N, C-alpha and C positions, 0 to 999 in steps of 0.2 A: 504493500500500500504506500509506504513512504517513498519507495523508489519510483512508483508511478506518479506520485505528486511532484517529486523533484523533476522528473522528466517533463511533465506538463508545464511546470513553471519555467524551466530552461527553454523549452520550445516557444513559450509565449514571449520571453525576452528576446530570443533570436528573431522571432517574427517582427517585434517592434523595431529592432535594429535595421532589418531589411526594409521595412516600411518607411522608416525615417530616411534611409538612403534613397529610396525611390522618390519620396516626396521632395527631397532636396533637388534631385536632378530634374524632376518634373517642373519645378518652379524656375529652373534655369532656362527653360525654353520659352518663357513668357517674353513677348516682344517688348523692348524698351526696359527701363529701370526706373526706380523711384525718382532719380534726378531728372530724367527726361520728362516725367509726368509733372514734376513740381515746377518746371520752367515753362514759360509760354513759348509759342512758336516763334514770336519775334525775338525773344531772348536767345533761343537756340540758334536762330539765323544770324544774329549779330555777334554772338559770343565767339571769340577765337577758339580754334580747336585745342590749342595748348591749355588755355584756361579751363575748358571743359574737361580735359584730361586730368588737370590738377584737382578739380573739384571731385571727380570720380575717385581719384586716388585718395583724397581726404576721407571719403566715405567708405573706402575699402572695396570699391566695386571692381578694381583692376587686379585684385589678387588672384592667384591660380585657383582653379575650381577645387582641387584636392585639399588645398590649405583651408578653404572655407568649409569644405565638408568635414574635415577633422575638427575644426573649431565648433561647428554645428553639433556634431555628435558628442563632443566633449561637454559642451554646454548642457545638452539634454541629460547626459549622465549625472550632472551636478544639479539638475532641476532648474537650470537657467535657460529661459526661452529667448534671451537676447533683448535687443531694443530696436525701435524703428530707425530707419536710415536717416530720415530728414529731421524729425523732432527729437530723436534719441529718447523717446518715452519707453519705459519698460513694457514689453509685450504682455507680460503677465497681468499688469494692471489694465491693459486695454481689453483683454478677452475675459477678464474675471467675471464682470457683471453679465455680458452676453452669454457666457457659459452657464452661469447660474440661472439665467432666464430660460435658456433652452432646456436645461435639466428640469427646471420647475414645470415647464410645459409638457415635457415627455413624462415626467412622474405623475402629473395630474391625469394625463391621458391614460396611462397604464393603470392607475388606481381605479379609474372608472371603467376601463375597457375589460380588464381581466375578469372581474366577477360576472359581468354581463356575457362575456364570451363563454365562460364556463357553463353558465346556465343554458345558453342557446346551443352550445355544442353538445351538452348532455341530452337535452330534449331532442335535438335533431338526430342524434345517434340512436337514442332509445326508440324514436318513432320513425325509424328508417323506412323509406319508400312510402310513407303515409303523408297526409296533407300537411301536417306540421313540418315535417322534414323537407317537403318540396318547397314550401313557402320560405323557410329559413335559408335553405340552400340557394334559392333564386335571389333573395335579397342580398345574401352575402356575396354571391357572384357579381351582382351589379355594384355593390359597395366596394368590392376589391378591384374591379375592372376599371371603374371610372377614375381618371387621374385626380389627385387631390386638389390641384389648382382649378380644375373644372368644378369639383364639388364646392370649393371655397367661393368661387365666383358666383355659382348658383345660390349659395346661402346668403351672400352679400346682397344679391338682387332681391331675394325673397324676404329675408328677415331684417335687412338694414335699409333697403331702398323702398320696397313696397309696404311692408308692415312697420318699419322703423322701431323694431324691438331693441336692437343693439347697434352700437356704432360700427361703421364699415371698416374703420382702421383703428389701430391701437393708439390711444392718446397718453398712455402711461410713460413715465421717464425710464430710461435704461437702468438707472440706479434706484428706481422706486422700490417700495416694499413688495414682497411676494403677494400679499393680499391685494394691493392695488393693481398688480399685473394680472392676477387671475380674474378679478372682477371686471377688468377691461377686455378680457380675452375669451368670452364665451363662444364666439364664432370660430376662433382658431381651434379651441378644444373640440368643438362639435365636428369641425372638418376632419381633424385627426381621428376622432372617435369612430367615425363611419368606416374608414378604411381599416382601422385597428381591430374593431370588433369583427368585421368581415373576415380578415385574415386569420385571427386567432380562433374564431369559431370553426372555420373550415379545417384548420390544423388540428384542433381538439376533436372534432367530429370523426376524423379518420382514425385517430388513436382510440377513441371510445368504441367505435364499431369493431375494431380488432379485439379490444379488451372484452367486450360483451360476448363475442363469439369464441373466446378462448376456453380451454378445458377447465381451468381453475374456477371460472365463473359458473360453469355447468355443475361442478362439484359443490360449490357453495349453494346453488339452488337446490340440489338434492338433499343437502343437510337441513333445509327448512329455514334458512336465514331470510329475513324479509327483503323484498326487492329493493326498497330504497336504500337499505344498508349495503346491499351488493353493489348498487350503482354508484353511490356517493362515497362509500368508505373503502371499497375494494377496486372496482373497475376504474374510477376516476384517477386515483394515484398511479395505477398501472399505465393508464393512457397518458398521464402528464409527464412521466419520466422520459420517454423517447422524444418528447416535444420540448424539453428544457433548452437544448442548444438552439433550436429554431426560435423559441421565444426570446432567448437572450439576444440573439442577433437582431431580431425585430425591435427589441427595446432600444438597442444602440442606434438602429437606423432612424428612430424617432428623433434622436439628437443630431446625428450626422447627416440625415437625409431630408430634413424639413425646410431646406433653404427656400424652395418655391413658396411653400405655405407662409413662411415668415415674411417673404417679400409681398405676397398678395395682401396681407393684413398689416404690413409695416410693424411686425412684431420685433422688439429690440433684442434679438437673439444672435447666435453665431452666424446665422444665414446672412443677415444684413451686414454684420461686421466683415464677413468673408468677401462679400461683393464690394464693400467699400475698400478693403485692402487690395483686391485685384485691380480696382480702378486706379489706385494710387501706386501700384506695383510695390507695395510693402511686403517683400517676400518673407520676412521674418514672421509677420502676422499670419500670412497664408500658411507657412510651414507649421506654425504653432497650432493653428486651428485644425489642420489636417492631422497632425500628430496626436493632439488631444482626442479627436474623434476616433482615430485608429486605436489609441490606447483604451478608450471605452469599449470598443468592439472586442479587442483581445482580452481585456480584463473580465468583461461579462461572460465571454465565451469560456474563459478559464473557470469562472465561478460555476457556470452551468456544467462543465465537465466534472468539477469536483463534487457538485451536488448529485450528479448521476452516479459517480463512484460511491458516494455515501449511501444513496438510496437503493441502488441496484446491485446486489451481490454478484450477479453474473458478470458485470463489467470488471469488478475487482478480480475475479478468478481468471478472466481472460487476459 
């Protein structure tokens, strides 16, 4: 068991190093740099090439790629995300509140989506091929297939423009309290809930169908245990274990993959900060956001693997 845990942790660390290297080289291919973007077209046209080269040297933009890669990886190992090229502001302070806001939005979505998805998944699997299953499956298929920016735009038109229940865009400040952000973001949460419930319900339905058709459930029924105990106390845990990794990956995708939704509603999260950093060619901010998102994916996936090892003896023996 200990050897398996150590191997998983080391593999996760190696994955993070490879991802950080990939992210670094991916940002290197962005056209232009922070200095080019900060200067106007007239300033670039009038500035002598020697002066421009001196300014880039002062910002460290002329150093060899391998040197910058070594410094980048060394800084990450020490927990240092660096600073912006033009204003020299710490990157950690720039992305701290947007990261908190994105985590808050993802956490609220999962807190509401998981119990609803469990109920719908269990009902759909138990009523397989009956009307309840057909309705739930059809609605989940639609909810999962429609892109979130389409869902968000439709909700804005219906609930913000036509009925005027909630504001169409977020008016809360980036550094506002969590309560002020959540109370200003019902449409954002509702948009993410539709897709999340649809995906998690379909995922759990498949596992529940396999669990309800398994031999151990048949043996439990023969012993006279009540049906609700079999479904909720035995079949549901057995169905949830194989889905832990997929659920963990989906949870991280809510943080790293909701850029479009945040832009639709002007939500002050990592999505808006990433777009702003790309526009300014602030590669350190882009790299940090990508690394933090990748770290969340790897970390939650590792936790899901460890939970599977703890809950399922078959994985420990294999």
